[in-house]
C-alpha positions as CSV (number, residue, x, y, z in Angstrom):
1,X,15.9,43.6,19.7
2,X,13.1,41.4,21.0
3,X,11.8,40.7,17.5
4,X,15.2,39.4,16.3
5,X,15.5,37.1,19.3
6,X,12.0,35.7,18.7
7,X,12.8,35.3,15.0
8,X,16.1,33.6,15.8
9,X,14.4,31.2,18.3
10,X,11.7,30.4,15.7
11,X,14.3,29.7,13.0
12,X,16.2,27.5,15.4
13,X,13.1,25.5,16.3
14,X,12.2,25.1,12.6
15,X,15.7,23.9,11.8
16,X,15.6,21.4,14.7
17,X,12.1,20.1,13.5
18,X,13.4,19.7,9.9
19,X,16.4,17.8,11.1
20,X,14.3,15.4,13.1
21,X,11.9,14.9,10.2
22,X,14.7,14.4,7.7
23,X,16.6,12.0,9.9
24,X,13.5,9.8,10.4
25,X,12.8,9.8,6.7
26,X,16.4,8.9,6.0
27,X,16.1,5.9,8.3
28,X,13.1,4.5,6.4
29,X,13.9,1.7,4.1
30,X,12.2,-0.2,1.3
31,X,11.5,-3.8,0.3
32,X,9.9,-6.0,-2.4
33,X,6.4,-7.3,-2.2
34,X,4.7,-10.1,-4.2
35,X,0.9,-10.6,-3.8
36,X,-1.6,-13.0,-5.4
37,X,-5.2,-11.7,-4.9
38,X,-8.4,-13.6,-5.8
39,X,-11.4,-11.4,-6.1
40,X,-15.1,-12.3,-6.7
41,X,-18.4,-10.5,-6.3
42,X,-21.8,-9.2,-7.3
43,X,-22.4,-5.7,-6.0
44,X,-20.5,-6.6,-2.8
45,X,-17.2,-8.5,-3.4
46,X,-14.5,-10.0,-1.4
47,X,-10.8,-10.6,-2.0
48,X,-8.2,-12.8,-0.4
49,X,-4.8,-14.1,-1.0
50,X,-1.2,-13.9,0.2
51,X,2.3,-13.3,-0.8
52,X,5.7,-12.4,0.5
53,X,7.7,-9.4,1.7
54,X,11.4,-9.4,1.1
55,X,13.1,-6.9,3.5
56,X,16.7,-6.6,4.4
57,X,17.5,-10.0,3.0
58,X,14.8,-11.9,4.7
59,X,11.4,-13.1,3.5
60,X,8.1,-12.7,5.5
61,X,4.8,-14.3,4.6
62,X,1.8,-12.0,4.0
63,X,-1.9,-12.6,4.1
64,X,-4.3,-10.2,2.3
65,X,-8.1,-9.9,2.3
66,X,-10.7,-7.2,1.8
67,X,-14.1,-6.1,0.8
68,X,-15.4,-4.2,-2.3
69,X,-18.6,-2.2,-2.6
70,X,-20.0,-0.6,-5.7
71,X,-20.3,-2.0,-9.2
72,X,-18.6,-5.3,-8.8
73,X,-19.2,-8.3,-11.1
74,X,-17.2,-11.4,-11.8
75,X,-14.1,-13.0,-10.5
76,X,-10.4,-12.6,-11.1
77,X,-6.9,-13.5,-10.1
78,X,-4.3,-10.7,-9.9
79,X,-0.6,-11.3,-9.4
80,X,1.1,-8.1,-8.3
81,X,4.8,-7.3,-7.7
82,X,6.6,-4.2,-6.7
83,X,8.2,-2.2,-4.0
84,X,7.1,-1.0,-0.6
85,X,8.8,2.1,0.7
86,X,8.8,4.2,3.9
87,X,9.1,1.2,6.2
88,X,11.5,0.7,9.2
89,X,10.5,-2.8,10.1
90,X,8.5,-5.7,8.4
91,X,5.5,-5.0,10.6
92,X,5.1,-1.5,9.0
93,X,3.7,-3.3,5.9
94,X,0.8,-4.6,7.9
95,X,-2.3,-2.5,7.9
96,X,-5.4,-1.3,5.9
97,X,-5.0,0.1,2.4
98,X,-7.9,1.8,0.8
99,X,-8.6,2.6,-2.9
100,X,-11.3,3.8,-5.2
101,X,-11.0,2.4,-8.7
102,X,-12.5,1.2,-11.9
103,X,-11.4,-1.6,-14.2
104,X,-12.4,-4.3,-16.7
105,X,-10.6,-7.6,-17.2
106,X,-11.9,-10.0,-19.8
107,X,-9.4,-12.8,-20.1
108,X,-6.4,-10.9,-19.0
109,X,-5.1,-7.4,-18.5
110,X,-2.5,-5.2,-16.8
111,X,-3.0,-3.7,-13.4
112,X,-1.0,-1.0,-11.5
113,X,-1.8,0.6,-8.2
114,X,-0.2,2.8,-5.5
115,X,-1.6,2.4,-2.0
116,X,-0.7,3.8,1.4
117,X,-1.5,2.4,4.9
118,X,-2.0,4.2,8.2
119,X,1.7,3.7,9.1
120,X,2.8,5.6,6.0
121,X,4.0,2.5,4.1
122,X,3.7,3.0,0.3
123,X,3.0,0.0,-2.0
124,X,3.8,0.6,-5.7
125,X,2.5,-2.6,-7.4
126,X,1.9,-3.8,-11.0
127,X,1.1,-7.1,-12.6
128,X,-1.5,-9.1,-14.5
129,X,-5.2,-9.7,-13.8
130,X,-6.9,-12.8,-15.3
131,X,-10.6,-13.5,-15.3
132,X,-13.9,-11.8,-16.0
133,X,-14.1,-8.7,-13.8
134,X,-15.9,-5.4,-14.1
135,X,-15.6,-2.9,-11.2
136,X,-16.2,0.7,-10.3
137,X,-15.9,0.5,-6.6
138,X,-14.5,1.4,-3.2
139,X,-12.2,-1.3,-1.9
140,X,-10.1,-2.0,1.1
141,X,-7.3,-4.4,1.5
142,X,-5.9,-5.5,4.8
143,X,-2.4,-7.0,4.9
144,X,-1.1,-8.9,7.8
145,X,2.2,-10.7,8.5
146,X,1.9,-14.4,9.0
């Protein structure tokens, strides 16, 4: 009899936890992000730029900047557009996004990336990269609201 009571209590607790998790996920929303990033470097590189977040009918200015370390050579301009998901408010987009990657752009090329910050915001971006850039590096991108 004690085992069935304990099992019933555990199932009730699990159901309550799942309900809270699902309700918070259901409240999360998504928006649209447009970023222009300029990148240059030789072994150690830097990037900077800005863009906009469109969320619930309003536009918010974004600043972006970061560092790259590894095989970095050249300079490029990348224009990215896409969606941001799992956000509840505009400030959830702000944070540090990390990535490891490799690429080569001579003249122009396509670029796609998926990044997540510490708040759980997920950026799914794609666009065009123009310039001369070769990289196999670890990079970090910090995005802030203006």
